[in-house]
C-alpha positions as CSV (number, residue, x, y, z in Angstrom):
1,M,0.0,0.1,0.3
2,Y,1.3,3.9,-0.5
3,I,1.7,5.7,2.2
4,C,2.9,8.4,0.4
5,I,1.3,9.1,-3.4
6,C,3.5,12.5,-3.8
7,R,6.9,10.3,-3.4
8,G,5.7,6.6,-4.1
9,I,6.9,5.7,-0.8
10,T,5.1,2.5,0.0
11,E,4.5,0.9,3.6
12,K,6.9,-2.2,2.7
13,Q,9.1,1.4,2.0
14,V,9.3,2.4,5.0
15,Q,9.5,-0.9,6.8
16,E,12.4,-0.8,4.8
17,A,13.7,2.5,6.5
18,V,13.0,1.4,9.8
19,I,15.2,-2.2,9.9
20,G,18.1,-0.5,7.7
21,R,18.1,2.8,8.8
22,N,18.6,1.2,12.3
23,S,16.9,4.1,13.9
24,N,14.6,4.6,16.7
25,N,13.5,8.6,15.7
26,P,10.6,8.1,13.6
27,K,10.7,11.9,12.5
28,E,14.3,10.8,11.0
29,I,12.9,8.0,8.8
30,L,9.8,10.7,7.4
31,K,12.2,13.2,7.1
32,A,14.8,10.8,5.2
33,L,12.3,8.9,2.9
34,G,10.7,13.0,2.2
35,I,7.0,11.7,3.2
36,G,5.6,15.0,4.0
37,Q,7.2,17.2,2.3
38,D,5.0,17.9,-0.8
39,C,1.6,18.1,-0.1
40,G,1.5,16.3,3.5
41,T,-1.4,14.6,3.6
42,C,0.1,11.3,4.2
43,V,2.3,12.0,7.6
44,E,-0.5,10.5,9.7
45,D,-0.7,7.4,8.2
46,A,3.2,7.4,7.6
47,V,3.4,8.0,11.2
48,S,1.0,5.6,12.3
49,S,2.9,3.3,10.0
50,L,6.1,4.6,12.1
51,L,4.8,4.0,15.8
52,E,3.7,0.7,15.1
53,Q,6.6,-0.8,14.2
54,T,9.0,1.2,16.4
55,S,6.7,0.9,19.8
56,H,7.2,4.8,20.1
57,S,4.7,7.2,21.8
58,P,3.6,10.3,20.2
59,L,5.3,12.7,22.4
60,E,9.2,10.7,21.2
61,M,8.4,12.3,18.1
62,K,8.3,16.2,19.2
63,D,11.0,18.3,18.0
64,S,13.8,18.7,21.0
65,S,15.9,21.1,18.7
66,N,13.9,23.8,20.6
67,N,16.1,22.4,23.8
68,S,19.2,23.7,23.2
């Protein structure tokens, strides 16, 4: 199933990115794949998919760059 139509990103590609990048940060994976950089309607589905795969809460996706 496609997660991001604009970029042609499938759910399988998101899963592969989680495994391949060995990342616990869903926000990093979304950025790396370019999900949400065009129309943005896919972000909610992509985040849900990533949360299922990485077992993270939405609070862990908050941008911590403001803490410096």
